[in-house]
N, CA, C and O atoms as a GROMACS GRO file, in nm:
protein
  396
    1MET      N    1   1.077  -1.959  -0.888
    1MET     CA    2   1.033  -1.944  -1.024
    1MET      C    3   1.147  -1.983  -1.119
    1MET      O    4   1.265  -1.965  -1.088
    2LYS      N    5   1.109  -2.036  -1.230
    2LYS     CA    6   1.208  -2.076  -1.330
    2LYS      C    7   1.277  -1.951  -1.385
    2LYS      O    8   1.211  -1.850  -1.412
    3TYR      N    9   1.406  -1.956  -1.401
    3TYR     CA   10   1.492  -1.849  -1.451
    3TYR      C   11   1.506  -1.732  -1.353
    3TYR      O   12   1.567  -1.631  -1.387
    4GLY      N   13   1.452  -1.743  -1.235
    4GLY     CA   14   1.464  -1.635  -1.137
    4GLY      C   15   1.608  -1.609  -1.098
    4GLY      O   16   1.651  -1.494  -1.092
    5ARG      N   17   1.683  -1.715  -1.072
    5ARG     CA   18   1.823  -1.700  -1.031
    5ARG      C   19   1.904  -1.635  -1.143
    5ARG      O   20   1.985  -1.546  -1.117
    6GLU      N   21   1.882  -1.678  -1.266
    6GLU     CA   22   1.959  -1.624  -1.379
    6GLU      C   23   1.930  -1.475  -1.399
    6GLU      O   24   2.022  -1.396  -1.422
    7VAL      N   25   1.803  -1.436  -1.389
    7VAL     CA   26   1.765  -1.297  -1.409
    7VAL      C   27   1.825  -1.210  -1.298
    7VAL      O   28   1.881  -1.104  -1.326
    8ILE      N   29   1.814  -1.255  -1.175
    8ILE     CA   30   1.866  -1.177  -1.062
    8ILE      C   31   2.017  -1.164  -1.071
    8ILE      O   32   2.070  -1.054  -1.052
    9GLU      N   33   2.087  -1.273  -1.100
    9GLU     CA   34   2.233  -1.266  -1.110
    9GLU      C   35   2.277  -1.171  -1.221
    9GLU      O   36   2.373  -1.096  -1.203
   10LEU      N   37   2.210  -1.175  -1.335
   10LEU     CA   38   2.246  -1.089  -1.447
   10LEU      C   39   2.223  -0.942  -1.413
   10LEU      O   40   2.313  -0.860  -1.430
   11MET      N   41   2.105  -0.910  -1.367
   11MET     CA   42   2.070  -0.770  -1.345
   11MET      C   43   2.139  -0.712  -1.222
   11MET      O   44   2.175  -0.594  -1.221
   12GLU      N   45   2.158  -0.793  -1.120
   12GLU     CA   46   2.221  -0.745  -0.997
   12GLU      C   47   2.369  -0.711  -1.019
   12GLU      O   48   2.424  -0.625  -0.949
   13ALA      N   49   2.432  -0.778  -1.114
   13ALA     CA   50   2.572  -0.752  -1.141
   13ALA      C   51   2.594  -0.614  -1.203
   13ALA      O   52   2.704  -0.559  -1.193
   14TYR      N   53   2.492  -0.558  -1.266
   14TYR     CA   54   2.502  -0.427  -1.332
   14TYR      C   55   2.388  -0.336  -1.288
   14TYR      O   56   2.298  -0.309  -1.367
   15PRO      N   57   2.389  -0.289  -1.163
   15PRO     CA   58   2.280  -0.203  -1.117
   15PRO      C   59   2.278  -0.072  -1.196
   15PRO      O   60   2.382  -0.014  -1.225
   16GLY      N   61   2.160  -0.027  -1.229
   16GLY     CA   62   2.143   0.098  -1.302
   16GLY      C   63   2.144   0.082  -1.454
   16GLY      O   64   2.105   0.175  -1.525
   17ARG      N   65   2.187  -0.033  -1.505
   17ARG     CA   66   2.191  -0.057  -1.649
   17ARG      C   67   2.052  -0.094  -1.698
   17ARG      O   68   1.980  -0.168  -1.631
   18ARG      N   69   2.014  -0.044  -1.814
   18ARG     CA   70   1.884  -0.076  -1.874
   18ARG      C   71   1.898  -0.201  -1.961
   18ARG      O   72   1.988  -0.210  -2.044
   19TRP      N   73   1.809  -0.296  -1.940
   19TRP     CA   74   1.811  -0.423  -2.013
   19TRP      C   75   1.688  -0.433  -2.099
   19TRP      O   76   1.580  -0.389  -2.059
   20ARG      N   77   1.703  -0.490  -2.217
   20ARG     CA   78   1.590  -0.524  -2.301
   20ARG      C   79   1.552  -0.669  -2.271
   20ARG      O   80   1.634  -0.747  -2.224
   21MET      N   81   1.428  -0.704  -2.299
   21MET     CA   82   1.379  -0.840  -2.274
   21MET      C   83   1.463  -0.942  -2.350
   21MET      O   84   1.498  -1.046  -2.294
   22ILE      N   85   1.496  -0.915  -2.474
   22ILE     CA   86   1.570  -1.011  -2.555
   22ILE      C   87   1.708  -1.040  -2.497
   22ILE      O   88   1.756  -1.152  -2.506
   23GLU      N   89   1.772  -0.939  -2.438
   23GLU     CA   90   1.903  -0.960  -2.376
   23GLU      C   91   1.893  -1.052  -2.254
   23GLU      O   92   1.980  -1.137  -2.233
   24ILE      N   93   1.788  -1.034  -2.177
   24ILE     CA   94   1.770  -1.117  -2.058
   24ILE      C   95   1.738  -1.261  -2.098
   24ILE      O   96   1.791  -1.355  -2.039
   25VAL      N   97   1.652  -1.279  -2.197
   25VAL     CA   98   1.614  -1.414  -2.241
   25VAL      C   99   1.735  -1.485  -2.303
   25VAL      O  100   1.753  -1.605  -2.280
   26ARG      N  101   1.816  -1.414  -2.380
   26ARG     CA  102   1.936  -1.475  -2.438
   26ARG      C  103   2.030  -1.525  -2.328
   26ARG      O  104   2.090  -1.632  -2.341
   27GLN      N  105   2.044  -1.447  -2.222
   27GLN     CA  106   2.129  -1.490  -2.111
   27GLN      C  107   2.073  -1.615  -2.045
   27GLN      O  108   2.149  -1.706  -2.010
   28CYS      N  109   1.942  -1.622  -2.029
   28CYS     CA  110   1.880  -1.739  -1.967
   28CYS      C  111   1.890  -1.861  -2.057
   28CYS      O  112   1.893  -1.974  -2.008
   29ALA      N  113   1.895  -1.840  -2.189
   29ALA     CA  114   1.907  -1.952  -2.283
   29ALA      C  115   2.046  -2.014  -2.277
   29ALA      O  116   2.064  -2.127  -2.322
   30GLY      N  117   2.142  -1.942  -2.224
   30GLY     CA  118   2.276  -1.998  -2.208
   30GLY      C  119   2.353  -2.016  -2.336
   30GLY      O  120   2.436  -2.107  -2.346
   31GLY      N  121   2.329  -1.932  -2.435
   31GLY     CA  122   2.404  -1.939  -2.560
   31GLY      C  123   2.349  -2.035  -2.663
   31GLY      O  124   2.402  -2.043  -2.774
   32ARG      N  125   2.246  -2.107  -2.630
   32ARG     CA  126   2.189  -2.199  -2.730
   32ARG      C  127   2.072  -2.131  -2.800
   32ARG      O  128   2.020  -2.030  -2.753
   33GLN      N  129   2.031  -2.185  -2.911
   33GLN     CA  130   1.923  -2.129  -2.992
   33GLN      C  131   1.800  -2.218  -2.979
   33GLN      O  132   1.787  -2.315  -3.053
   34PRO      N  133   1.709  -2.188  -2.886
   34PRO     CA  134   1.592  -2.274  -2.867
   34PRO      C  135   1.491  -2.258  -2.981
   34PRO      O  136   1.493  -2.159  -3.054
   35ALA      N  137   1.404  -2.356  -2.993
   35ALA     CA  138   1.296  -2.350  -3.092
   35ALA      C  139   1.200  -2.237  -3.055
   35ALA      O  140   1.202  -2.187  -2.942
   36ALA      N  141   1.118  -2.197  -3.149
   36ALA     CA  142   1.029  -2.082  -3.129
   36ALA      C  143   0.935  -2.101  -3.010
   36ALA      O  144   0.914  -2.007  -2.933
   37ALA      N  145   0.879  -2.221  -2.995
   37ALA     CA  146   0.787  -2.246  -2.884
   37ALA      C  147   0.859  -2.239  -2.750
   37ALA      O  148   0.806  -2.184  -2.653
   38GLU      N  149   0.980  -2.294  -2.744
   38GLU     CA  150   1.057  -2.288  -2.620
   38GLU      C  151   1.099  -2.146  -2.589
   38GLU      O  152   1.100  -2.105  -2.473
   39TRP      N  153   1.135  -2.070  -2.692
   39TRP     CA  154   1.173  -1.930  -2.673
   39TRP      C  155   1.058  -1.851  -2.611
   39TRP      O  156   1.078  -1.770  -2.521
   40GLU      N  157   0.937  -1.875  -2.660
   40GLU     CA  158   0.820  -1.805  -2.606
   40GLU      C  159   0.794  -1.844  -2.461
   40GLU      O  160   0.758  -1.758  -2.380
   41ARG      N  161   0.812  -1.972  -2.427
   41ARG     CA  162   0.796  -2.014  -2.288
   41ARG      C  163   0.899  -1.947  -2.198
   41ARG      O  164   0.867  -1.904  -2.088
   42MET      N  165   1.022  -1.938  -2.247
   42MET     CA  166   1.127  -1.872  -2.169
   42MET      C  167   1.094  -1.724  -2.150
   42MET      O  168   1.110  -1.670  -2.041
   43ARG      N  169   1.048  -1.659  -2.255
   43ARG     CA  170   1.016  -1.517  -2.247
   43ARG      C  171   0.904  -1.491  -2.147
   43ARG      O  172   0.910  -1.394  -2.070
   44LYS      N  173   0.802  -1.577  -2.147
   44LYS     CA  174   0.692  -1.561  -2.051
   44LYS      C  175   0.739  -1.586  -1.908
   44LYS      O  176   0.696  -1.517  -1.816
   45SER      N  177   0.827  -1.683  -1.889
   45SER     CA  178   0.880  -1.710  -1.755
   45SER      C  179   0.964  -1.593  -1.705
   45SER      O  180   0.954  -1.554  -1.589
   46VAL      N  181   1.045  -1.537  -1.793
   46VAL     CA  182   1.127  -1.422  -1.755
   46VAL      C  183   1.038  -1.303  -1.723
   46VAL      O  184   1.064  -1.230  -1.628
   47ARG      N  185   0.932  -1.283  -1.801
   47ARG     CA  186   0.839  -1.174  -1.773
   47ARG      C  187   0.776  -1.188  -1.634
   47ARG      O  188   0.762  -1.090  -1.562
   48ARG      N  189   0.739  -1.311  -1.597
   48ARG     CA  190   0.682  -1.334  -1.464
   48ARG      C  191   0.782  -1.298  -1.355
   48ARG      O  192   0.746  -1.237  -1.254
   49VAL      N  193   0.907  -1.336  -1.374
   49VAL     CA  194   1.012  -1.304  -1.277
   49VAL      C  195   1.027  -1.152  -1.266
   49VAL      O  196   1.036  -1.099  -1.155
   50LEU      N  197   1.030  -1.084  -1.378
   50LEU     CA  198   1.046  -0.939  -1.377
   50LEU      C  199   0.929  -0.869  -1.309
   50LEU      O  200   0.948  -0.770  -1.238
   51GLU      N  201   0.809  -0.919  -1.330
   51GLU     CA  202   0.692  -0.860  -1.264
   51GLU      C  203   0.699  -0.880  -1.113
   51GLU      O  204   0.661  -0.791  -1.037
   52GLN      N  205   0.746  -0.997  -1.069
   52GLN     CA  206   0.761  -1.021  -0.926
   52GLN      C  207   0.869  -0.930  -0.866
   52GLN      O  208   0.852  -0.877  -0.756
   53LEU      N  209   0.979  -0.912  -0.938
   53LEU     CA  210   1.085  -0.823  -0.890
   53LEU      C  211   1.038  -0.678  -0.885
   53LEU      O  212   1.078  -0.603  -0.796
   54GLN      N  213   0.955  -0.639  -0.980
   54GLN     CA  214   0.901  -0.503  -0.976
   54GLN      C  215   0.807  -0.487  -0.856
   54GLN      O  216   0.810  -0.384  -0.788
   55GLY      N  217   0.726  -0.588  -0.830
   55GLY     CA  218   0.635  -0.583  -0.717
   55GLY      C  219   0.707  -0.575  -0.583
   55GLY      O  220   0.656  -0.514  -0.489
   56SER      N  221   0.826  -0.635  -0.575
   56SER     CA  222   0.902  -0.631  -0.450
   56SER      C  223   0.990  -0.507  -0.441
   56SER      O  224   1.054  -0.484  -0.338
   57GLY      N  225   0.995  -0.428  -0.548
   57GLY     CA  226   1.070  -0.303  -0.545
   57GLY      C  227   1.216  -0.314  -0.582
   57GLY      O  228   1.293  -0.222  -0.556
   58HIS      N  229   1.257  -0.425  -0.644
   58HIS     CA  230   1.396  -0.444  -0.680
   58HIS      C  231   1.432  -0.389  -0.818
   58HIS      O  232   1.547  -0.355  -0.844
   59ILE      N  233   1.333  -0.380  -0.908
   59ILE     CA  234   1.360  -0.328  -1.042
   59ILE      C  235   1.254  -0.226  -1.080
   59ILE      O  236   1.147  -0.217  -1.018
   60THR      N  237   1.286  -0.149  -1.182
   60THR     CA  238   1.188  -0.060  -1.243
   60THR      C  239   1.168  -0.104  -1.387
   60THR      O  240   1.260  -0.152  -1.452
   61ILE      N  241   1.046  -0.088  -1.434
   61ILE     CA  242   1.013  -0.123  -1.572
   61ILE      C  243   0.969   0.006  -1.641
   61ILE      O  244   0.872   0.069  -1.599
   62ASP      N  245   1.041   0.043  -1.746
   62ASP     CA  246   1.006   0.160  -1.825
   62ASP      C  247   0.928   0.114  -1.947
   62ASP      O  248   0.977   0.034  -2.027
   63ALA      N  249   0.806   0.163  -1.960
   63ALA     CA  250   0.718   0.122  -2.070
   63ALA      C  251   0.772   0.174  -2.204
   63ALA      O  252   0.846   0.272  -2.207
   64PRO      N  253   0.736   0.106  -2.314
   64PRO     CA  254   0.777   0.155  -2.446
   64PRO      C  255   0.722   0.294  -2.472
   64PRO      O  256   0.611   0.326  -2.428
   65GLN      N  257   0.797   0.377  -2.543
   65GLN     CA  258   0.757   0.516  -2.566
   65GLN      C  259   0.683   0.537  -2.697
   65GLN      O  260   0.649   0.651  -2.730
   66GLY      N  261   0.657   0.433  -2.772
   66GLY     CA  262   0.583   0.450  -2.898
   66GLY      C  263   0.585   0.321  -2.978
   66GLY      O  264   0.633   0.218  -2.931
   67ASN      N  265   0.534   0.328  -3.099
   67ASN     CA  266   0.532   0.212  -3.187
   67ASN      C  267   0.674   0.171  -3.223
   67ASN      O  268   0.757   0.255  -3.259
   68GLY      N  269   0.702   0.045  -3.214
   68GLY     CA  270   0.833  -0.007  -3.248
   68GLY      C  271   0.935   0.005  -3.136
   68GLY      O  272   1.047  -0.043  -3.150
   69ALA      N  273   0.898   0.068  -3.027
   69ALA     CA  274   0.990   0.083  -2.913
   69ALA      C  275   0.982  -0.041  -2.825
   69ALA      O  276   0.896  -0.127  -2.845
   70TYR      N  277   1.071  -0.050  -2.730
   70TYR     CA  278   1.075  -0.165  -2.640
   70TYR      C  279   1.080  -0.118  -2.496
   70TYR      O  280   1.124  -0.007  -2.466
   71ALA      N  281   1.034  -0.204  -2.406
   71ALA     CA  282   1.041  -0.174  -2.263
   71ALA      C  283   1.183  -0.200  -2.216
   71ALA      O  284   1.256  -0.280  -2.274
   72SER      N  285   1.223  -0.131  -2.109
   72SER     CA  286   1.354  -0.157  -2.051
   72SER      C  287   1.336  -0.187  -1.903
   72SER      O  288   1.244  -0.137  -1.838
   73TYR      N  289   1.426  -0.269  -1.853
   73TYR     CA  290   1.421  -0.317  -1.716
   73TYR      C  291   1.551  -0.280  -1.648
   73TYR      O  292   1.659  -0.300  -1.704
   74CYS      N  293   1.542  -0.225  -1.528
   74CYS     CA  294   1.661  -0.174  -1.460
   74CYS      C  295   1.661  -0.219  -1.313
   74CYS      O  296   1.562  -0.201  -1.243
   75TRP      N  297   1.773  -0.278  -1.268
   75TRP     CA  298   1.791  -0.315  -1.128
   75TRP      C  299   1.823  -0.189  -1.050
   75TRP      O  300   1.911  -0.112  -1.090
   76LYS      N  301   1.753  -0.166  -0.941
   76LYS     CA  302   1.775  -0.046  -0.861
   76LYS      C  303   1.903  -0.061  -0.780
   76LYS      O  304   1.918  -0.160  -0.708
   77PRO      N  305   1.995   0.032  -0.791
   77PRO     CA  306   2.118   0.024  -0.712
   77PRO      C  307   2.088   0.024  -0.562
   77PRO      O  308   2.014   0.110  -0.514
   78GLY      N  309   2.144  -0.071  -0.491
   78GLY     CA  310   2.121  -0.079  -0.347
   78GLY      C  311   1.978  -0.114  -0.311
   78GLY      O  312   1.937  -0.097  -0.196
   79HIS      N  313   1.904  -0.163  -0.406
   79HIS     CA  314   1.763  -0.203  -0.394
   79HIS      C  315   1.671  -0.085  -0.369
   79HIS      O  316   1.553  -0.094  -0.402
   80GLN      N  317   1.718   0.023  -0.312
   80GLN     CA  318   1.642   0.144  -0.288
   80GLN      C  319   1.502   0.117  -0.234
   80GLN      O  320   1.407   0.186  -0.272
   81VAL      N  321   1.488   0.020  -0.150
   81VAL     CA  322   1.360  -0.004  -0.085
   81VAL      C  323   1.364   0.072   0.047
   81VAL      O  324   1.373   0.012   0.154
   82ILE      N  325   1.360   0.203   0.038
   82ILE     CA  326   1.384   0.292   0.149
   82ILE      C  327   1.278   0.277   0.257
   82ILE      O  328   1.311   0.271   0.376
   83ALA      N  329   1.152   0.271   0.218
   83ALA     CA  330   1.045   0.264   0.318
   83ALA      C  331   1.060   0.141   0.406
   83ALA      O  332   1.045   0.149   0.528
   84ASN      N  333   1.090   0.027   0.346
   84ASN     CA  334   1.107  -0.097   0.422
   84ASN      C  335   1.231  -0.088   0.510
   84ASN      O  336   1.228  -0.130   0.626
   85ARG      N  337   1.340  -0.035   0.457
   85ARG     CA  338   1.463  -0.025   0.533
   85ARG      C  339   1.445   0.066   0.654
   85ARG      O  340   1.492   0.033   0.763
   86ASP      N  341   1.377   0.179   0.637
   86ASP     CA  342   1.357   0.272   0.747
   86ASP      C  343   1.269   0.213   0.856
   86ASP      O  344   1.293   0.235   0.974
   87SER      N  345   1.166   0.139   0.816
   87SER     CA  346   1.079   0.080   0.918
   87SER      C  347   1.152  -0.029   0.996
   87SER      O  348   1.127  -0.046   1.115
   88ASN      N  349   1.240  -0.104   0.930
   88ASN     CA  350   1.316  -0.207   1.000
   88ASN      C  351   1.420  -0.146   1.093
   88ASN      O  352   1.452  -0.205   1.196
   89ARG      N  353   1.474  -0.030   1.059
   89ARG     CA  354   1.574   0.034   1.142
   89ARG      C  355   1.515   0.075   1.277
   89ARG      O  356   1.586   0.076   1.377
   90ASP      N  357   1.386   0.109   1.280
   90ASP     CA  358   1.323   0.154   1.404
   90ASP      C  359   1.296   0.040   1.500
   90ASP      O  360   1.269   0.064   1.618
   91ASN      N  361   1.301  -0.083   1.454
   91ASN     CA  362   1.280  -0.197   1.542
   91ASN      C  363   1.400  -0.213   1.634
   91ASN      O  364   1.514  -0.195   1.592
   92SER      N  365   1.374  -0.246   1.757
   92SER     CA  366   1.483  -0.265   1.852
   92SER      C  367   1.464  -0.399   1.922
   92SER      O  368   1.354  -0.432   1.966
   93GLY      N  369   1.570  -0.475   1.930
   93GLY     CA  370   1.563  -0.604   1.995
   93GLY      C  371   1.563  -0.594   2.147
   93GLY      O  372   1.540  -0.693   2.215
   94SER      N  373   1.589  -0.473   2.201
   94SER     CA  374   1.596  -0.459   2.346
   94SER      C  375   1.459  -0.446   2.409
   94SER      O  376   1.442  -0.470   2.528
   95ARG      N  377   1.359  -0.409   2.330
   95ARG     CA  378   1.224  -0.398   2.384
   95ARG      C  379   1.157  -0.535   2.380
   95ARG      O  380   1.169  -0.611   2.284
   96VAL      N  381   1.085  -0.562   2.488
   96VAL     CA  382   1.016  -0.691   2.498
   96VAL      C  383   0.866  -0.664   2.486
   96VAL      O  384   0.814  -0.570   2.545
   97ALA      N  385   0.799  -0.747   2.410
   97ALA     CA  386   0.655  -0.732   2.392
   97ALA      C  387   0.583  -0.763   2.523
   97ALA      O  388   0.622  -0.854   2.596
   98PRO      N  389   0.478  -0.687   2.552
   98PRO     CA  390   0.403  -0.715   2.676
   98PRO      C  391   0.333  -0.851   2.668
   98PRO      O  392   0.296  -0.898   2.561
   99VAL      N  393   0.316  -0.909   2.784
   99VAL     CA  394   0.254  -1.041   2.792
   99VAL      C  395   0.105  -1.031   2.799
   99VAL      O  396   0.036  -1.132   2.806
   0.00000   0.00000   0.00000
């Protein structure tokens, strides 16, 4: 996905920190000031990346708490995908599947 690498590198460097959408999009813009239409395309692309990361369990999204508030996005320290990690730990390479 477009901007996926930039979003992951930014958020992964600061696990536990809450990010606003505008901060993430500014980082993906690379310091330049894009036109309004391009800014909106970037924001939608970043939103898609964040939704995919939430679905995979790498980030949490906190919804806005009222009018004028903003959502925040947080990278989970250590990914905290405990259920997946525990199920993989039980796998053993010494057992052979029956034929």
